[in-house]
C-alpha positions as CSV (number, residue, x, y, z in Angstrom):
1,X,3.1,19.5,18.1
2,X,4.3,19.1,14.7
3,X,7.7,18.3,14.1
4,X,8.4,21.2,12.0
5,X,7.3,23.5,14.7
6,X,9.2,21.9,17.4
7,X,12.3,22.3,15.6
8,X,11.7,26.0,15.0
9,X,11.2,26.4,18.9
10,X,14.7,24.9,19.5
11,X,16.4,26.8,16.7
12,X,15.1,29.8,18.3
13,X,16.6,29.2,21.9
14,X,19.9,28.3,20.1
15,X,19.9,31.7,18.1
16,X,18.8,33.5,21.3
17,X,22.1,32.1,22.8
18,X,24.4,33.1,20.0
19,X,22.6,36.5,19.3
20,X,22.7,37.8,23.1
21,X,26.4,36.3,23.5
22,X,27.5,38.1,20.2
23,X,25.8,41.4,21.3
24,X,27.6,41.7,24.4
25,X,30.9,42.2,22.6
26,X,30.0,45.6,21.8
27,X,30.5,46.5,25.5
28,X,34.1,47.8,26.5
29,X,33.9,45.8,29.9
30,X,31.8,43.2,31.3
31,X,29.0,44.1,34.0
32,X,30.1,44.8,37.7
33,X,28.0,41.6,38.8
34,X,29.8,39.0,36.5
35,X,33.4,40.5,37.4
36,X,32.4,40.4,41.2
37,X,31.5,36.7,40.4
38,X,34.8,35.7,38.8
39,X,36.5,37.2,42.0
40,X,34.4,34.6,43.8
41,X,35.2,32.0,41.8
42,X,38.7,32.5,42.4
43,X,38.0,31.7,46.0
44,X,37.1,28.2,45.8
45,X,35.1,28.4,49.2
46,X,31.7,27.2,50.0
47,X,30.6,31.1,50.5
48,X,31.3,34.6,49.4
49,X,30.8,38.2,51.2
50,X,27.2,38.5,49.8
51,X,25.7,35.4,48.2
52,X,26.0,31.8,48.2
53,X,29.0,30.1,46.0
54,X,27.6,28.7,42.4
55,X,27.4,31.7,40.4
56,X,31.0,32.5,41.3
57,X,31.8,28.6,40.7
58,X,30.1,29.1,37.6
59,X,31.2,32.5,36.2
60,X,34.9,31.7,37.3
61,X,34.6,28.1,35.6
62,X,33.5,29.6,32.2
63,X,35.7,32.4,32.5
64,X,38.8,30.3,32.4
65,X,37.1,27.8,29.9
66,X,36.7,30.7,27.7
67,X,40.5,31.6,28.2
68,X,39.5,34.4,30.4
69,X,37.5,36.3,27.6
70,X,34.3,38.7,28.2
71,X,32.6,36.4,26.0
72,X,32.2,34.0,28.7
73,X,29.8,36.2,31.0
74,X,28.0,37.0,27.9
75,X,27.5,33.3,27.0
76,X,26.7,32.1,30.4
77,X,24.0,34.8,31.0
78,X,22.5,34.1,27.8
79,X,22.6,30.3,28.6
80,X,20.9,30.8,32.0
81,X,18.2,32.7,29.9
82,X,17.5,30.3,27.7
83,X,17.6,27.3,30.0
84,X,15.0,29.2,31.6
85,X,12.9,29.3,28.7
86,X,13.3,26.1,27.9
87,X,12.0,24.7,31.4
88,X,9.0,27.1,31.5
89,X,8.3,25.0,28.3
90,X,8.8,21.6,30.0
91,X,6.8,23.0,32.9
92,X,3.9,24.1,30.6
93,X,4.0,21.0,28.9
94,X,2.8,19.3,32.4
95,X,-0.5,21.1,32.1
96,X,-1.2,22.6,28.4
97,X,-0.9,20.9,25.0
98,X,2.7,20.7,23.6
99,X,2.2,24.0,21.3
100,X,0.5,26.1,23.6
101,X,3.4,25.2,26.0
102,X,5.9,26.5,23.6
103,X,4.2,29.6,23.5
104,X,3.8,30.0,26.9
105,X,7.8,30.1,27.0
106,X,8.4,32.3,23.7
107,X,5.6,34.9,25.2
108,X,8.3,35.7,28.2
109,X,11.1,36.5,25.5
110,X,10.6,40.1,25.3
111,X,10.1,40.7,29.3
112,X,12.4,43.4,30.2
113,X,14.4,41.3,32.3
114,X,15.4,38.5,29.3
115,X,16.6,41.3,27.2
116,X,17.9,45.0,28.7
117,X,18.6,43.4,32.0
118,X,20.4,40.4,30.1
119,X,22.5,42.9,28.1
120,X,23.5,45.5,30.9
121,X,24.4,42.8,33.7
122,X,25.6,39.9,31.4
123,X,25.5,37.5,34.6
124,X,24.9,37.4,38.0
125,X,23.0,35.3,40.7
126,X,19.4,36.8,39.6
127,X,20.4,35.8,36.1
128,X,21.2,32.5,37.4
129,X,17.9,31.9,39.2
130,X,16.2,32.8,36.4
131,X,17.0,29.2,34.7
132,X,16.9,27.3,38.0
133,X,13.2,28.7,39.6
134,X,11.7,26.9,36.6
135,X,14.2,23.8,36.7
136,X,12.6,23.6,40.8
137,X,9.0,24.3,39.7
138,X,9.2,21.9,36.7
139,X,10.6,18.7,39.0
140,X,8.5,19.9,41.9
141,X,5.2,19.5,39.8
142,X,6.5,16.2,37.9
143,X,7.2,14.4,40.9
144,X,3.8,15.1,42.2
145,X,2.3,13.8,38.9
146,X,4.8,10.9,38.6
147,X,5.8,10.0,42.2
148,X,8.9,8.8,41.0
149,X,11.9,8.9,43.3
150,X,14.4,10.1,40.5
151,X,12.1,13.1,40.1
152,X,12.1,14.0,43.9
153,X,15.6,13.3,43.9
154,X,16.2,15.8,41.0
155,X,13.6,18.3,42.5
156,X,16.2,18.1,45.8
157,X,19.3,18.6,43.9
158,X,18.0,21.8,41.7
159,X,16.6,23.3,45.1
160,X,19.8,23.4,46.8
161,X,21.2,24.3,43.7
162,X,18.7,27.4,43.9
163,X,19.6,28.0,47.7
164,X,23.5,27.9,46.8
165,X,22.7,30.6,44.0
166,X,20.6,32.8,46.2
167,X,19.0,32.8,49.6
168,X,15.7,34.5,47.9
169,X,14.9,31.1,46.7
170,X,13.2,30.9,50.0
171,X,10.3,32.3,48.7
172,X,9.9,29.9,46.2
173,X,9.9,27.0,48.6
174,X,7.6,28.9,50.8
175,X,5.2,29.1,48.1
176,X,5.7,25.2,47.2
177,X,5.0,24.2,50.8
178,X,1.5,26.4,51.0
179,X,0.6,24.4,48.0
180,X,1.4,21.0,49.4
181,X,-0.4,22.0,52.7
182,X,-3.5,23.0,50.8
183,X,-3.8,20.7,47.9
184,X,-1.4,17.9,48.5
185,X,-1.2,17.0,52.0
186,X,-1.1,13.4,50.9
187,X,2.3,13.5,49.8
188,X,3.7,13.9,53.0
189,X,2.6,10.3,53.9
190,X,5.1,9.1,51.1
191,X,8.9,9.0,51.0
192,X,9.4,11.2,47.7
193,X,9.2,14.7,49.8
194,X,11.6,13.2,52.3
195,X,14.0,11.7,50.1
196,X,14.1,15.4,48.0
197,X,14.9,17.0,51.4
198,X,17.8,14.5,51.9
199,X,19.3,15.0,48.6
200,X,18.8,18.8,48.7
201,X,20.6,18.9,52.5
202,X,23.6,17.0,51.5
203,X,24.0,19.2,48.4
204,X,24.2,22.5,50.7
205,X,25.4,21.1,53.8
206,X,29.1,22.2,52.9
207,X,27.8,25.8,52.6
208,X,26.0,25.7,56.3
209,X,29.0,24.6,57.5
210,X,30.9,27.4,55.9
211,X,28.3,30.0,57.2
212,X,28.5,28.7,60.7
213,X,32.3,28.7,60.4
214,X,32.5,32.5,59.5
215,X,29.5,33.7,61.8
216,X,27.1,33.9,58.9
217,X,28.6,37.3,58.0
218,X,27.7,36.9,54.4
219,X,23.9,37.7,55.9
220,X,25.1,41.0,56.5
221,X,24.5,42.2,52.8
222,X,21.3,41.6,53.2
223,X,21.0,43.9,56.6
224,X,23.1,46.3,54.7
225,X,20.3,47.1,52.6
226,X,17.9,48.4,55.1
227,X,17.1,51.7,56.1
228,X,20.1,52.5,58.3
229,X,22.4,52.0,55.4
230,X,20.1,53.8,52.8
231,X,23.0,56.6,52.6
232,X,22.0,58.2,49.1
233,X,18.0,58.0,49.7
234,X,16.0,60.7,50.3
235,X,14.7,61.0,53.6
236,X,11.0,61.0,52.6
237,X,11.4,57.6,50.8
238,X,13.3,56.1,54.3
239,X,10.3,57.5,56.4
240,X,7.7,55.9,53.9
241,X,10.0,53.2,52.9
242,X,7.8,50.5,54.2
243,X,5.3,51.7,51.5
244,X,7.2,52.9,48.9
245,X,9.8,50.2,48.3
246,X,7.5,47.3,48.1
247,X,4.9,49.4,45.9
248,X,7.9,50.3,43.4
249,X,9.0,46.1,43.4
250,X,5.4,45.4,42.3
251,X,5.2,47.8,39.7
252,X,8.5,46.9,38.4
253,X,7.2,43.4,37.8
254,X,3.9,44.5,36.2
255,X,5.7,46.7,33.5
256,X,8.5,44.0,33.2
257,X,6.0,41.6,31.6
258,X,3.7,44.2,30.1
259,X,4.9,43.5,26.5
260,X,4.3,39.6,27.0
261,X,0.8,40.6,28.3
262,X,0.4,42.6,25.2
263,X,1.8,39.6,22.7
264,X,-0.6,37.2,24.6
265,X,-3.7,39.6,23.8
266,X,-2.2,40.2,20.0
267,X,-2.1,36.2,20.0
268,X,-5.9,35.8,21.6
269,X,-7.3,38.2,18.8
270,X,-5.5,36.4,15.8
271,X,-7.1,33.4,17.0
272,X,-10.4,35.1,17.8
273,X,-11.2,32.8,20.6
274,X,-10.1,33.1,24.4
275,X,-12.1,32.0,27.5
276,X,-11.5,31.3,31.1
277,X,-10.1,28.2,32.5
278,X,-12.0,26.8,35.3
279,X,-11.4,23.3,35.9
280,X,-8.7,21.7,37.6
281,X,-8.6,23.7,40.5
282,X,-5.1,22.5,41.8
283,X,-3.6,22.9,38.7
284,X,-4.6,26.8,38.6
285,X,-4.0,27.1,42.1
286,X,-0.4,25.8,41.5
287,X,-0.1,28.5,38.8
288,X,-1.0,31.4,40.8
289,X,0.8,30.3,43.8
290,X,3.8,30.1,41.8
291,X,3.5,33.5,40.3
292,X,2.2,35.8,42.9
293,X,3.0,34.5,46.5
294,X,7.1,34.7,45.8
295,X,6.4,38.4,44.9
296,X,4.2,38.9,47.8
297,X,6.5,37.1,50.1
298,X,9.5,39.8,48.8
299,X,6.9,42.6,49.0
300,X,6.3,42.0,52.8
301,X,10.2,41.5,53.6
302,X,10.3,44.7,52.3
303,X,7.6,46.3,54.6
304,X,8.4,44.6,57.6
305,X,12.5,45.7,57.2
306,X,12.1,48.7,55.6
307,X,14.4,47.6,52.9
308,X,15.1,48.6,49.6
309,X,13.4,46.0,47.4
310,X,15.2,46.0,44.0
311,X,13.3,45.3,40.9
312,X,15.5,42.8,39.6
313,X,15.1,40.7,42.6
314,X,11.8,39.8,40.9
315,X,13.3,38.7,37.4
316,X,13.0,34.9,38.3
317,X,9.5,35.2,40.1
318,X,7.9,36.4,36.6
319,X,9.0,33.4,35.0
320,X,5.7,31.7,34.6
321,X,3.6,34.5,33.8
322,X,3.3,33.3,30.2
323,X,2.1,29.6,31.6
324,X,-0.6,31.8,33.8
325,X,-1.8,33.8,30.9
326,X,-2.0,30.7,28.5
327,X,-3.4,28.3,31.3
328,X,-5.9,30.7,33.1
329,X,-7.2,32.4,29.8
330,X,-6.9,29.6,27.2
331,X,-6.6,30.7,23.6
332,X,-8.2,28.2,21.1
333,X,-5.3,27.6,18.7
334,X,-5.6,27.4,15.1
335,X,-3.0,26.4,12.6
336,X,-1.7,29.7,12.4
337,X,-1.2,30.5,16.0
338,X,2.0,29.3,16.7
339,X,3.7,30.7,13.9
340,X,2.4,34.3,14.6
341,X,3.7,34.1,17.9
342,X,7.1,32.8,16.9
343,X,7.3,35.4,14.1
344,X,6.2,38.1,16.8
345,X,9.1,37.0,19.0
346,X,11.5,36.7,16.4
347,X,10.8,40.5,15.4
348,X,10.7,41.5,19.0
349,X,13.6,40.0,19.8
350,X,15.8,41.5,16.7
351,X,14.3,45.1,17.8
352,X,15.7,44.3,21.5
353,X,19.1,43.1,19.9
354,X,19.3,46.5,17.4
355,X,18.2,48.6,20.5
356,X,20.8,47.2,22.7
357,X,23.6,47.7,20.2
358,X,22.6,51.8,19.6
359,X,22.6,51.8,23.5
360,X,25.9,50.3,23.5
361,X,27.4,52.7,20.9
362,X,25.9,55.7,22.1
363,X,26.4,55.3,25.9
364,X,28.8,56.8,28.3
365,X,28.5,54.8,31.0
366,X,31.0,53.6,33.5
367,X,29.4,50.3,33.8
368,X,30.0,49.2,29.9
369,X,32.5,52.1,28.9
370,X,35.0,52.0,31.5
371,X,38.4,52.8,29.7
372,X,40.8,50.5,31.4
373,X,43.2,50.7,28.9
374,X,44.3,54.3,29.9
375,X,43.8,54.1,33.4
376,X,45.6,50.7,34.2
377,X,48.9,51.5,32.9
378,X,48.8,55.0,34.5
379,X,47.8,53.3,38.0
380,X,50.7,50.6,37.6
381,X,53.0,53.1,37.3
382,X,52.1,55.3,40.0
383,X,52.2,52.2,42.3
384,X,55.8,51.1,40.9
385,X,57.0,54.6,41.5
386,X,55.6,54.6,45.2
387,X,57.0,50.7,45.8
388,X,59.8,50.3,44.4
389,X,58.4,48.3,41.7
390,X,56.9,45.9,44.0
391,X,54.5,43.3,43.2
392,X,51.0,44.8,43.2
393,X,48.8,41.9,44.8
394,X,45.6,43.4,46.4
395,X,42.8,45.8,45.5
396,X,40.2,46.9,47.4
397,X,37.5,49.6,47.4
398,X,34.5,51.0,45.4
399,X,33.4,47.9,43.8
400,X,32.3,49.8,40.3
401,X,36.0,50.6,39.8
402,X,37.8,47.7,41.5
403,X,36.7,44.8,39.9
404,X,37.6,46.3,36.5
405,X,40.8,47.1,37.3
406,X,41.6,43.7,38.6
407,X,40.2,41.8,36.3
408,X,41.7,43.7,32.9
409,X,45.3,44.3,34.6
410,X,47.9,42.4,33.4
411,X,49.1,42.1,37.0
412,X,47.3,39.3,38.8
413,X,45.3,40.7,41.8
414,X,43.4,39.6,44.3
415,X,40.3,41.8,45.2
416,X,39.9,42.8,49.2
417,X,36.1,42.0,49.6
418,X,33.7,44.0,51.7
419,X,33.1,42.0,54.9
420,X,30.6,45.2,56.2
421,X,32.5,45.4,59.3
422,X,33.3,41.5,60.2
423,X,36.9,39.9,60.2
424,X,37.7,39.5,56.4
425,X,38.5,35.8,56.5
426,X,40.6,35.9,53.2
427,X,42.7,38.9,53.4
428,X,44.7,39.5,56.9
429,X,46.7,42.8,58.1
430,X,49.5,40.7,57.4
431,X,49.2,40.4,54.0
432,X,48.9,44.2,53.5
433,X,51.8,44.4,55.9
434,X,54.0,42.4,53.6
435,X,52.5,43.2,50.1
436,X,50.8,46.6,50.5
437,X,47.5,47.3,48.6
438,X,45.9,50.0,46.3
439,X,42.3,51.1,47.9
440,X,39.7,52.9,45.6
441,X,36.9,55.7,46.3
442,X,34.9,58.0,44.4
443,X,36.3,60.9,46.5
444,X,39.1,61.6,48.5
445,X,37.3,61.2,51.7
446,X,35.9,57.8,50.9
447,X,39.1,56.4,49.4
448,X,40.6,57.3,52.8
449,X,37.6,55.9,54.9
450,X,37.7,52.9,52.5
451,X,41.0,52.0,54.1
452,X,39.3,51.4,57.4
453,X,36.2,49.8,56.0
454,X,38.0,47.3,54.1
455,X,39.0,45.5,57.3
456,X,42.7,46.8,57.0
457,X,44.4,47.7,60.5
458,X,47.6,50.1,59.6
459,X,50.5,50.6,61.9
460,X,51.0,54.5,62.7
461,X,54.1,55.0,60.8
462,X,52.2,53.9,57.4
463,X,52.7,56.4,55.0
464,X,49.7,56.8,52.5
465,X,50.1,58.0,48.6
466,X,46.5,59.5,48.2
467,X,46.2,60.0,44.2
468,X,43.3,61.4,42.0
469,X,42.7,60.1,38.7
470,X,40.5,61.8,36.1
471,X,39.2,60.1,33.0
472,X,36.6,60.3,30.7
473,X,34.4,58.1,28.3
474,X,33.7,58.8,24.7
475,X,30.8,57.2,22.7
476,X,30.7,56.6,19.0
477,X,29.5,59.9,18.0
478,X,31.9,61.5,20.1
479,X,30.0,62.5,23.0
480,X,31.8,62.4,26.3
481,X,31.3,62.1,29.8
482,X,34.0,63.1,32.5
483,X,34.8,60.9,35.4
484,X,37.2,61.0,38.2
485,X,38.2,58.4,41.5
486,X,40.5,58.8,44.0
487,X,42.9,56.1,45.1
488,X,45.4,55.0,48.0
489,X,48.5,53.4,47.6
490,X,49.5,51.5,50.9
491,X,53.2,50.6,50.0
492,X,54.4,47.1,51.3
493,X,56.0,47.7,55.2
494,X,59.6,47.1,54.2
495,X,59.4,49.9,51.3
C-alpha cells in the first residue's frame, strides 16, 4: 500500500473522530445511556446494576477529564467507533493485502450503527464493544499465526476488557472456541491459550468477586427483558416472541450492513472483476464463524428465553462484515479502486453528518432536546419549599428524566439505581430517612409506584408531595411537542 494512501486512511480516522464529536454538540443533552454510565463511573465499584463496570469507568473518567462537559460523551463514542475501524483494518491485514484491508475497514463506515446509532446514543457499552470486539478478534488470530506469548497475553487482556464491558461477549468467545475445536485443536497442546485464560481471569476476577458478594443481582436486568416484563408489548408479539424478536434482530443486522454491501458492489463494478475465494479454508471459516455465529447465538437466546432481542445488540457483531465481503468475494484492485472507495466513504460520511445536523435541528425528542434549563430550577424551588431548603442528595425513578436532571443539576445528587427488586447496595432506607429524595414517574401512579420499586422503605408517617411537571420541546423551525411527568418529594425525616 502506497504511503500516500495509508496517510489518507489514517487521516480519515482522525477526521471521523473530530467530525462526530463536534456534531454531537448540536444536541441539548447527552444520550440516556451516556448519562447513566457517568452515574456508574461515580460508584467506583467493580459492578453496576445492569452491566459490568468498564463503560462506566471510561465514561466517568472522560467526563471529568473534559471538565464535566457533554463533549466527553461525543468524543468517547466517536473514539470507540474509530478504534473499531482501525482494528478491523489490522485484522484484515492478516488475511488480505494492505490496500484491500483498508477498504474492508472503510466499507463499514456507512453502517447504521457507526452513524445514526453513534449520534443518537453517544456512548454506551454497545459502542465500547464496537471497539473491543475487533481488538479481541485481531489478537486471537494474530496469536494463532505468530504463537507469541505477548500476543496471547494481549488476547487474554482484551477478552477480559470485553467481558468487563458487556456479558454478551460470551457469544464471541463461543464462536472463537468452536473455531479452535474444528480447525486449530493443536493450539490446546501449547501454553499460549492457557496463558491468555490466566491473564483474562486475573483482570476479571474482581468483578466476579463483586457479583458473588451481591448475589449476581445485575443479571436481573437481563431477566427483566423476558416475556413477563414486556409491559408495553402487544399480546400477539409476546405469544410469538420466540419467532418475532429473533427474526427482527436478524433483519436489523441485514439492514444495518446494506449500505456496506452496496458500496462493496460499486467497488466491484469499478474494478470490473470479482470472484469467489476458495483457498485457505481455515481462514474463510474463521471469517464466517466470526460474522455469523454470534448473531445466531444471540437469536437463539431470544428464541429460547422469549427475550426482547434489541437490534443494537448486534452492533459489534457486524463489525467484520467488510472483511467477509472482500475476503470471500475478492475484488481485483486496480490503481483507482482504493481512491474510489475512499471518495465514496468521505461523501457518505458527509451526507450522514449533514443528515444528523438536520435531524438535531428539527427533532422534538426527549432523548435529545430535554429542556433542563427550565425544569431543574423549578424542581429545586419546589424541593426547597417542601424541605426548608434541605440539600437535595438523592433522585430516582424513570431513567429518561432522572439521569438528565441529576447530571445537569448544579446541586450534586446521586441516582438511586434500579435494582429490580434486590436490596440496593448503594442507597439504604436510612439514607432516605436522613436526606429525603425526589422520585420521578411518567404518570402520577408510576411516580408513587417508583417509590416502592426503588427499594425505599418508608415509615407510615412520611408525607409525600406529589407534583406534576409540564414542559415542551421546541425545535429550530418552531414546532413544539408537549411532555409531562410527575415527581414525588420525600422530605428528610427531621423536616
